[in-house]
N, C-alpha and C positions, 0 to 999 in steps of 0.2 A: 709737353705732357701727353702721355699714351692713353687713349680710351677706348680700351679692346671692346667692350661690349655697350651697344650691338652692332656698331658699324666698321669697327678696326679703324679708328681715326688718330692721327697726331695732330695737337693743337700748338701752334708755334707763335709766339709773341714776338714780333720783331721791335727793333728800336727807334723805328719812326711811329710806332703806336697801333700799327695794323695787326691784322690776325691773319695766320696762314693756317690752311688746314691740308692735311695729307691723309686722303683715303688710300688704304693699302691693304689688300687682300692676297697674300702669298699664294693660297692655293690655286686662284684664279687669275694671276698673273697680273690684276688689276691694280694701278695707281693713277693719282689724280690730285693737282693740287688747286686749291681754291682760296682766292682773297677775300677778306672780310672786312668790311669797316662799319664803324658806328658813329654817331655824334660825340665823341670823344675819343679817348686814347686808351688802348689796353695796354696795361703795366705787367700782370703775371697773369698765370693759369695753373692749375693744378686739377688732376682726374681724382674725385672721390666715390668709391664703391657706395652705391645707395641702392637697395631693393632690385638687385639684379642687373644693374646698369652702371656704366662708369660715367659720372656726370662731372662735365667740366664746369669748374668754378673760376671765376676771373675778379682782378682788381681791375676796374676801369675807372679812368679820370674824367671828369664831365663839368663843363661850365654852367652853372645854374644861378641866375639871378646875379650875373656878373662875378660870381665866386667859384673857384675850381674847388669841387670836390671828388673824393673817391668812394666808389661804391663797391661792394661784394656783391656779383651776380652771377646766377647759373645757368646753363643751358636747359630750356626744358625739353621734356620729352616729345619727339615727332609725333609718336604714335597716340592716337586718341580716338574717344566714340563720340559721333555727332560734331556737327560743324560748329555748334556753339562751345565746345571744349578746345577749340584750336586755339594755340596760343604763339602768336606770331608777331611780337613786340619786342622792343629794347627797353632794359630798364623799368618794367612793367609790373603791374600788379593786378590781381583779380578781385572783383566781386563775386563771391562764390559761399553762399550760405544756406546749404541743403539741410532739411528738416525731414525726418523719416515719419511716413504716413504709417500709423500702427492699427487702424481699422478705417472701414468704410460702411456707413449706413446708407442703403439705397432705399428710395421711396420717389413719391412726388417731388420732395427736395432730396438733395445728398447731403450727407454729414460726412465731414472727415475727423479722424482724431489724430493730432500731432503734438506730442509732450513738447512743452517749452515754444511753442511756434513764434509767439513775440506779434500776432497778428491783431487787427483791429477791424472793425466794421468799415467797409470802403476801400480797404486795401486790395491791390493787385497782386496776383501770384502767378507762377507757372507750376503746372503739376507734371511729373515725368515719371514714366513707367508704372502708373498706376492701372492694373489690369484685374478685370474680374474673370471667373472660370466657373463652368457648371459641374455637375457631379461626375461627367465622363473627362474632367480637368480639360476641356475644350475652352478656348479663349472666346467670351460673349463680348467684351465690352472694355474699352480703355478711355482713359480719361486725361490723355496728355493734352497739353495746352495751356492757353491764359484764362484764368477764372479771376471772379470780383469775390471778396469776404463779405459774409453777413452773419447775424445773429451768434456772434463769439460767445461761447460759455465754456469758460476754463479751456481745457484741451480740444474741444469740439469747435467746430465752426460749420456753416454751411457754403456752399458754392453756387455762384450765379455765372451766368456767360452772358456776351453780347455779340450777336451773330453779325451785326452791321458797323461792329467799331464805333458805334453811336453812343448814347447815356441810356438807352431802354436796356434794361437787364432782367434775364428771364431764370427762373429757377431750373437747376440742372435736373432733368426727370429722369430717374432711373428705377423707375417702379418696374418694368419689365425683368430687372434683375435681382429682385430682393432674395430668391433663391439661390442665386451665385454666391461664391466666396472669394474674398481677397486673401491672399497668401503673403504677404508684405512684398518689400521691393520697391516701392513707390517712395517719392521724395517731392517736397515742395520747395519752392524759393520765392522770397517774397520780392517783388518787383521796385527798384528806386530809378530816379530821375537824375538826381543829383549824386554824383560819384566822389565821395570824399577820400581823405588819407593819400592825397599825390603831392605833399609838401615837397618832397624830395625832387619834384619835376616842375616847381613853381617858376611861372612865366614861359614855359616852353610850350611849342606847338606839339600834339600829341594827337593819337588815333586811336579808336576804339573798335574792338568787335563785341558787339551788344546782340547777345541771342543769336548770333551767326550773321548779324547784319553789320556792314561796314559804314563807320561815322567816323567822319574826318574833319579836318579845319578845326579842332577843338582846342583851346588854349588854358593853360591851368592857371586859376586864379585863387587866391587865398587857400590853396592846396584841394582844389575841387574844379570839377567840368561838370556841365548841364548837358545831358543828352536831349534828343528831340521828344522823347516821351518815356516812359518806364520801362526798366528792362530786369531781367531776373540775373543772368551771366554775362557779366562784363569784363573784359580785359582790356585795360589802357596802358598807353606806352608810347615810348618814341618809334615811329615808323623807319623803315629801311627799304630799299629796293634789292630784289634779286635779280640778276641778270644771267643768261646763260646764252653763250655765243658758241655755235658748234664749229666743227671743221667743215671744209667741202662734203656735202652728202655726195658719195659716190653710186654709182649705177651698178647694181648687183648684177644686171643683166651684161655688163661690159663695160670695157675700161673708157671713161668718157672725160678725163682728165685733158684740160686743155681745149676742149670742144667750146665753141659758143653756144649757149643755151640759155633758156628761160624757164623758170618754174611757175606756171599758172596755178598751181594748186600745192598746197604743203599739209601732209598728214602729222598729226602729232599723237602718240599713244600715251594716256596720261592715267595715274592712280589718284583717287581722292584729290580732285585738282578743282580749283574755281578762279576766275577773275584773272587768267593770264592773258598777256598780248603777244601775239606771234607775228614775225615778218621778216623779210629778207635784211631789212636794215632797223636800229631801233627808232627812228622815226616814222619809218612807214608801220610799226608795229600795230595792230589793233585787236581788240577783243571780240569774241563772237558773243551772241546774244545767251545770257545766262541761264533764263528762266524757261521752264518748260510744264511741268505738271505740278507745281508747287501750290499749295493752299495760300489763298489772299492772306496778308500779312507774316508769312514765313519766309524766311531766307532762299535764294537759290540754292539747290542742291549740289554735292560735291559729285563730278565726273569721274569715272572710273571707266574710259572707253575711247575710242579712235576719233579725234576730232579734226575737221577739215577746214582750211584757211583760203580761200579763194586769194589771189594776190595779182595786183597791178606790177608787172616785171619788164625791165628791161634785159635785153640780150648782154650776156657777161659769161667769161670763162670760168668763174668761181660761184659756188653754189652753197655757201653756208648760210645759216638763219639764227636770228634771235628768238628767245623766248624770255618775257620779261613779267615779272610779278611785283606789281607796286602796292597791293594791299595788304593788310594783315591775316592773310589765306594761305593754306598750304597750296605747294606746287611741286608735284613728283612726275619725273618725265620717263618715261619707259622707252621710247623708240621715235625716231623721226625720219621722215622720207618725203620725198617730192614727186611730183608728175613733171618728167622734162620734156620740152619741146627744144630741137636741135636745129641752128640756123647755119648758113654758109661761112 
């Protein structure tokens, strides 16, 4: 089945249950095959036009609880805004229940209005995209982040914050912003620790991306998993590993094919990527330190930059590398090169 938009890809189900993909861009003379496996077997594929892209739908056979079952699954869009929206699991479902914030009342305590929010005193929630502006339309205050609910009255409720992740809660004081206005666009999501509705994966080991944090070693029991704490936006499903092995990296300054060389430093240019391992072999591949400037409790940010990976390397005539993603996180490689040393 051919999915023209957005990447120009052919999806081919093989008789052994594997899936092959062919990326074909005729105008650029670019083509390349990839092999895809899952915890099960691919049986069929068809592309369905939806909202400006051709979505591949698959029939997949999986063994759940000792019984073979067939699933209809589709390929999620790779384009997303914010790491918490990244969906990179197989046979997965998402906990995602946004409620629009329609009004904000500032003061020594801050009150939000959200119709049908379903919250109760003591609930945790996350607030997204809630911004206040002055008369010159300048941004003055954002309320994004994790809060706690108190004094629920119909569609209105107050929010409190905890600065030390402990039990001490404080009213959110926005008295300095009472003259500013809220123009919509903010949403809230209630936080949960137990994620239900996973009966289709009963007994299987799964992985979760919870508010951008990776949580693995989970097993579905009675249709649910229990996370380490409460989260608002969660994707749960079967894990998979993405592996890219390059051909020999050629020296653009001259032909070094057949020469004995070592690569003490690898350079990888990535786009919106996190959690990858890089190395000259699969066994030696390692991950760099992901955290830099994130706030306490927030997940590491995605990287769009040139990453460097120092290597312990032997002398060899070949110079390919491995790029491996084992987490439910995005990996987009734009270019690779090495620092080469030459021997006799």
